[in-house]
C-alpha positions in Angstrom: 0.2 0.2 0.1 1.0 3.5 -0.2 2.1 5.8 2.5 0.7 9.2 2.7 3.8 11.5 2.9 2.3 13.2 6.3 2.1 9.6 7.9 5.8 8.8 6.8 7.1 12.3 7.8 5.3 11.7 11.1 7.1 8.4 11.5 10.3 9.7 10.5 9.8 12.5 13.0 9.2 10.1 15.7 12.4 8.1 15.6 14.3 11.5 15.3 12.6 12.9 18.3 12.6 9.5 20.3 16.5 9.3 19.7 17.1 13.0 21.0 15.3 12.2 23.8 13.1 15.5 22.7 9.8 14.6 25.0 8.0 17.7 23.5 8.9 16.6 20.2 7.6 13.3 20.7 4.4 14.2 22.3 3.3 16.8 19.2 3.0 13.9 17.0 -0.1 12.9 19.1 -3.5 13.4 19.0 -5.2 14.6 22.6 -6.7 11.4 22.8 -4.2 9.3 21.7 -3.3 5.8 23.5 0.3 3.7 23.0 -0.6 0.1 23.0 2.9 -1.7 24.7 4.4 -5.7 25.4 5.4 -3.7 28.6 2.2 -2.3 30.1 -0.6 -4.3 30.9 -3.6 -1.5 30.0 -3.0 1.0 27.0 -1.6 4.6 27.8 -1.7 8.3 27.0 1.8 9.8 25.6 1.7 11.9 28.5 2.2 9.0 30.8 4.0 6.6 28.8 6.9 8.9 27.6 8.2 10.9 30.3 9.4 7.9 31.9 10.5 6.0 29.2 13.0 8.6 27.6 14.3 9.6 30.7 15.3 5.5 30.8 16.7 5.6 27.3 18.8 8.7 27.5 22.0 7.6 26.1 21.7 3.7 26.1 18.3 3.4 23.2 18.7 4.4 19.7 16.1 3.2 16.8 17.2 3.2 13.7 14.3 3.4 11.0 14.4 0.5 8.4 10.9 0.6 6.5 7.5 2.7 6.3 4.5 0.8 4.8 1.1 2.0 4.5 -1.9 0.3 5.5 -4.9 -1.2 4.3 -6.7 1.9 4.8 -5.5 5.3 4.3 -5.3 6.6 7.7 -3.2 3.5 9.2 0.9 2.8 8.6 3.4 1.0 10.3 7.3 1.4 11.1 10.3 -1.2 11.0 12.9 -0.3 12.8 16.4 -1.4 14.7 15.8 -1.1 18.3 19.1 -0.7 19.6 19.3 -1.1 23.2 22.6 -0.9 25.4 22.3 -3.5 28.8 25.1 -4.6 31.3 26.1 -7.4 28.4 26.6 -5.3 25.9 24.2 -3.7 23.1 21.0 -5.9 21.7 19.5 -5.2 18.9 16.1 -6.3 17.7 13.4 -5.7 15.5 10.9 -3.1 15.9 7.1 -2.8 14.5 5.2 0.6 15.4 1.5 0.5 14.1 -0.1 3.7 13.9 -3.3 5.0 13.3 -4.0 8.7 12.4 -6.6 11.2 12.8 -7.5 13.5 9.7 -4.9 16.4 10.7 -2.2 13.8 10.8 -2.0 13.1 14.3 -0.9 9.6 15.6 -4.4 9.0 17.3 -3.2 4.8 18.6 0.3 3.4 18.5 0.5 -0.5 19.0 4.5 -1.5 19.7 5.0 -4.5 18.5 8.6 -6.5 20.0 9.6 -9.5 22.2 9.9 -7.9 25.6 12.4 -11.2 26.8 14.8 -9.0 24.3 15.0 -6.7 26.9 15.1 -9.0 29.6 11.7 -8.9 30.6 
């Protein structure tokens, strides 16, 4: 499927803002009613509840490397495939991660479903 330029830009901006630990930059990409679904969380969270602690923990030891973006079945969905590089006590681990995003009409992310195996982080 074809991905819209606006959605592709949002996902690229997300990767860059995350890598820079730019909380305001990350939060600006989400709608007010957005929810994040993560395999590390029992319940969905708002971006404002999910990202502050995550970015603080990730500073200097987590980097995302975008590999591809794909359009979804409907025009308001897309996903990004990226390498997740995490420095841990035993060294750096790298694994694939996929984020599936749904966008509102203004191009803000309404829902993000994060897909990876939490065992890769020792969880």
